[in-house]
C-alpha positions in Angstrom: 14.7 9.6 -31.5 14.3 12.7 -29.3 10.9 14.3 -29.3 9.6 17.5 -27.7 6.6 17.0 -25.4 3.7 19.0 -26.6 0.7 20.4 -24.8 -1.4 17.7 -23.2 1.4 15.1 -23.3 0.7 12.5 -20.7 3.3 11.3 -18.2 1.5 7.9 -18.2 1.7 7.1 -21.9 2.4 3.5 -23.1 2.9 0.1 -21.6 5.4 -0.4 -18.9 8.5 -2.3 -19.9 11.2 -1.3 -17.3 12.5 -3.3 -14.4 10.5 -2.9 -11.3 7.3 -1.9 -13.1 4.1 -3.8 -12.3 1.1 -3.9 -14.5 0.7 -1.8 -17.6 0.0 1.8 -18.4 -2.6 2.9 -21.0 -1.8 1.8 -24.5 0.5 4.0 -26.6 4.2 4.8 -26.6 6.3 4.9 -23.4 8.5 7.9 -23.3 11.4 8.8 -21.0 11.9 12.3 -19.6 13.7 14.1 -16.8 12.1 15.7 -13.8 14.1 18.7 -12.6 14.6 19.7 -8.9 15.8 22.9 -7.4 18.2 23.3 -4.4 15.3 22.6 -1.9 14.3 19.5 -3.8 11.1 21.0 -5.2 10.2 20.4 -8.9 11.4 23.2 -11.1 11.3 24.0 -14.9 13.8 22.6 -17.4 13.9 21.5 -21.0 10.6 19.7 -21.8 12.0 16.9 -24.0 11.1 13.2 -24.3 13.1 10.3 -25.5 12.3 6.9 -27.0 14.6 5.0 -24.6 16.6 5.3 -21.4 20.0 5.3 -23.2 19.0 8.3 -25.4 17.7 10.2 -22.3 21.0 9.5 -20.4 23.1 10.5 -23.4 21.3 13.8 -23.7 21.7 14.4 -20.0 25.4 13.7 -20.2 25.7 16.6 -22.7 23.6 19.2 -20.9 23.9 18.7 -17.2 26.4 21.6 -16.7 23.9 23.9 -18.4 21.1 22.6 -16.2 23.2 23.3 -13.1 23.9 26.9 -14.4 20.2 27.4 -14.8 19.4 26.4 -11.2 18.6 22.7 -11.5 20.3 20.9 -8.6 19.0 17.3 -9.1 17.1 15.2 -11.6 14.9 12.1 -11.7 14.6 9.9 -14.8 11.0 9.0 -15.5 9.7 6.1 -17.7 6.2 7.3 -18.5 5.1 8.6 -15.0 7.3 6.1 -13.1 10.7 7.0 -11.6 13.5 4.9 -13.0 16.0 6.4 -10.6 16.7 9.6 -8.7 16.8 12.1 -7.5 20.4 12.4 -8.6 22.4 15.4 -7.6 24.2 17.5 -10.3 26.8 18.5 -7.8 30.1 16.6 -7.5 30.4 14.4 -4.4 33.1 15.3 -1.9 
């Protein structure tokens, strides 16, 4: 289920359950979200959506990445709570 992140939403919600995570985060629900990066690699704005699982986040990204690129996003990082799952990943085709 996709959810919109509201004001005060914490990046560190929930217990960690992904590979490579150590320890646990505060109790609650873990959410996945994307961090958007501009051409210089600095964080920039993008859709503020959260997802219940990695597969849902990736499916959404597969549908919208061309629009993100058109809006000035050049790379993304997938976050599980506040922890990077992978990225940054370029939105540009590799030569």
